[in-house]
C-alpha positions, 0 to 999 in steps of 0.5 A, a space after each residue: 953945085 948939088 941937086 935941086 928939087 923942082 918946085 913941084 917935088 918940094 910942094 909934094 914933100 911939103 904936103 907929105 910933111 904936113 900929113 906926117 905932122 897931122 897923123 902923128 899929132 892925132 895918133 898920139 893924142 888919141 892914144 894919150 901916149 907917145 912922143 910927138 917931138 921927133 915926128 913934128 920936128 923931122 917931118 920934112 926930113 922923113 918925107 925926103 928920105 922916103 921920097 927921094 933918097 931911099 932905094 926901096 920897094 914897098 911891094 917887096 919889103 924883104 928885097 935883099 938890095 934895098 936900102 935900110 933905114 933905121 929909126 934909132 930914135 925909136 920913140 919917134 915911131 909915128 914918123 916911121 909909121 906915117 911914112 910906111 903908110 904913105 909910101 905903100 907898105 902894108 899899113 892902113 889908116 886904121 892901123 895908124 888910128 890904132 897906135 899903141 893899142 893891143 895887137 896893132 901894127 903900130 906899137 909904141 916903138 918900132 918892132 921887127 916882124 910886127 910892121 912891114 918896112 920896120 928893119 929892127 926893134 928900136 927904142 933903147 937908145 943907141 941900139 939901133 945905131 949899133 944894129 946899123 953898123 952890123 947891117 953895113 958890115 953885112 952888106 960889105 961882106 956880102 958884096 965882097 962875096 957876090 959882086 962881080 965887075 959886071 954885076 953889083 947885086 949887093 950895093 945898098 946904103 944903110 941910113 940912120 936917124 939918130 937923136 941927141 939921146 942916141 949919141 949920149 949912150 955908150 953903146 953908140 960911141 963904141 959902134 961909132 968907133 968901130 965903124 970908123 975904124 972899119 971904114 964903113 963908107 955906105 953907112 950914113 947917119 942923120 943926126 937930129 940935133 935939136 938940143 932937147 931931151 926929156 929932162 930939158 935942154 941937153 945942156 943939163 948933161 951934154 956938152 960934147 962937141 959931136 962933130 969933133 968926136 965923130 971926126 976923131 973916130 974917122 967919120 966924115 962929118 957934114 952939117 946942115 939945116 933939117 928944113 933945107 931939102 936941097 942942102 940935105 940932098 947935096 950932103 947925102 951926095 957928099 956922103 955917098 962919094 966918100 966910100 972910105 968913111 961913114 958919114 954923120 950929117 948933123 941937121 939942126 932942127 926944132 923939136 915939135 916944129 909947128 906946135 904953137 906953144 910947145 915947139 922947141 921945148 922938152 914938154 913936146 918930147 914924150 907926151 901927147 900934145 893936148 887937145 888945145 895944142 893939137 887944134 892950134 897945130 892944125 890951124 897953123 897947118 890949115 888942116 881940118 878934121 882928124 887923121 888928115 891925109 893929103 891927096 897930093 902926098 898920096 899921089 906923089 908917093 904913088 908916082 914915086 912907087 912907079 919909079 921904085 918898081 922900075 928900079 927894082 925890075 932893073 935890079 931883077 934883070 941884073 940879078 937874073 943875068 948875074 945868076 946865069 953867068 955866075 951859077 956857082 955864086 948863085 948856088 952859094 947865095 942860095 946856100 946862105 939863105 938856106 943854111 941856117 935852116 939846114 940839119 947839122 947831123 951831116 957835119 964833120 965835127 971833132 970826135 972827143 973820146 972818153 978820157 979826153 980832158 980839154 976845157 970846153 972853151 978849147 973844145 968849142 974853139 976846135 968845133 968852131 974851126 971845123 964849122 966855119 969851113 963847112 958853114 960859110 954863113 958863120 961870121 963873128 968875133 970877140 971883144 979882145 978875148 979871142 984866145 981866152 975864149 976859144 983857146 986859139 985864134 979861129 981859122 978865119 981871116 979878119 974882116 977889115 977895111 982892106 979885107 972885106 972878105 974876112 969873116 972874123 971881127 976883132 971888136 976890141 974892148 966893145 962888148 956893148 957894141 959887139 952885141 948890137 952889131 951882131 944883131 945887125 948882122 943877123 938882121 941882114 938875114 943871110 949871115 949867122 953871127 957869133 960873138 964871144 966874151 967872158 960870161 961875167 961881161 954878159 952884163 955889158 951885152 944884156 940890152 942887145 941880148 934881150 933885143 935879140 931874144 925879142 926879135 927872135 934873132 939866131 945870134 950865138 953867144 959864146 960865154 967862156 970862163 963860166 964859173 968861179 972856178 976860173 980862179 985867180 981873176 977873182 970876183 970881178 971876173 967870176 960869174 955868180 948871178 949870170 946864169 940866172 940872169 941870162 935864163 931870165 930872158 924869155 926866148 934865150 936858150 942857155 946851154 952849159 955843156 959838161 964836157 967836150 962831147 956835150 959841147 959838140 951837141 950844144 953847137 949843133 943845137 945852136 946852129 939848128 935854132 932859127 927862132 932865137 938866140 943861144 948862149 953856150 957857156 964854157 969852162 976855162 979849165 980842162 974837164 974830162 969827157 965822161 961815159 954816159 949811161 943813156 945810149 941815146 944821150 944826144 937825143 936827150 940832150 936836145 930835150 934839156 937833160 939826160 941820164 949820166 949815171 944810173 943806179 938800177 931801179 927807182 933812185 932814192 936820190 937824184 943829183 942834178 948838175 950843170 956844166 963842170 959840176 957834173 964832175 963833182 956829182 960823179 966823183 962822190 957817187 962811188 962812196 955810196 955804192 949800195 945807195 940808189 943815186 942817179 946823176 942827171 946832166 941838165 945842160 939846158 933848164 929851159 928845154 927840160 921845162 918845156 918837155 912833157 911830164 913823162 920825160 921829166 919824171 922818168 929822169 927825176 921821179 917825183 918821190 926821189 930826193 934831189 940835190 941840185 949843184 951849180 956854181 951860181 945862185 940858186 935863183 930859178 932852181 927852187 921853183 923847178 924842184 920845190 919839194 924834196 930838194 936841196 940846192 948846192 949853190 953860191 949866194 955871194 960873190 967869188 974870191 981870188 984864189 986858184 980855181 979849185 981852191 976858190 970853188 972849195 972855199 965857196 962850197 962847190 966841191 965833192 966834200 960839200 956835196 958828200 955832206 949833203 948826201 950824208 945828211 939826206 941819208 941820215 934823215 931818211 933813216 930816222 923813223 
């Protein structure tokens, strides 16, 4: 027999569900915008999760051992806001009334960092599900490092509320597959199965046998009624008891439950109910006035708060005892918390010399091997391209169901999920994720990269095979528009190092960055380490650009290059010995743009002619250098041929660059 709630608790949860429905309907109606269907349909479930299932402490929203709740169906944000208000997080009734208004704590979809108690930014369906898989991975990794036979200081569950729409998204299926393979038994997903999407019945486009799909992916699947609270508690207990598999709890629900005319229809999914429907809902609930809050619900959660506080205090005592008996583990834990903000100057990294010629992916692999020995917070993996992206296999053991101490994740061919799972690992806060694939496949990861930038998560993306010079794989694998597309994401730092020495500095810069994600774009082919004219080039690198070759005095022409194209610029310069030509490496355009005008013009004088060379589209460069500038770029897709032949056929070589220089010199000679 499962657990049974007392009649008093059931009455309290009913009062809480009534409050959730009333607040959600009024907030959405006032905003004339929102999604009332899920909050109305899942009100009882939400009250049960926050009241009787979740281990949390509203007084300490960042408690490291709290259970995590992810509203993957982020459009139903008023469910979460109502619960955070009722349970005592830093959210007031005034905030609820400001739903979807400028600067409020209750934005249209949950946003990490805006509202206490919101674990991740959700809304793009499926991404929250993937985040939850990453959080569950991080919990298992940290538990394996820090728990002892006597003390389980890291021992929390990750709960998800997912919708039909979440389970339609491909990223969700990828995450489901990997979670089942890894046996993440502390991941529990509630599936709000109401068979309705915005367009209408899910029968229009969705006939999957969802339980069978999850079972095939090695999940425990349980089924019940969204309004049978005793039954749900029993299902949660069953889910917790199977530690070898993640669990899907399929709950049949009615979207918009309580709405007199629209309940069960797609019309209640994505818009305000309308005054008549809201009034009808309130009559059926026995509620008068706007933004009703049941005193019984407030009293219930206030009492529950005492129990949460007592449990939290017991954990604090456990933690204190663990700390006293395991000082080395405590130091390691605090080291993880502080490492991401620590300097990198003292790191012992590979020393690449002038004339060495490794591919920057190979150099990056050697750097990573060195880093993981010194930085225990680093964990990560690759989407089935480990050797191609790193030049070798990183010196990390694989994380698996049998080896939770592993720090390398074999993601398989799952770039979508790799991105969202990496975000989840970062959200857990004590581990620093990296992930790798070919740059052309950043398209698969773009939604997760965008959310990492939006949430300011310090994920490191290793993007190998960074240009058409990869050669024979052809246009499907040759990135052309991808650098521009990545640079277009606000808050994403894109670094394209030109040799192995620059790659070292790129990794240092990425590690020191705590306020957002970083892309390190690397070559497949070997490129020679070149001399740098700037004796302080490492400092200048951190400002986005530095002087590679100078000419003495003010230059007549400045060649600005990124990545391997710096080598084309250096190759042509000897042919113009008496000409004042300067070469600038610009590994990060956005960093350069953020510098003061004095620094920018000291490198690239305003009166000098400029040539930009980059093996990609010109988009973005025109605005940076709007005057006296020629751009050597690629404005078409690539082609299949050996690397340098492909680049030459597309105009990215020293011959084409020389022709442009000659044209500028000839033009300047004319009276």
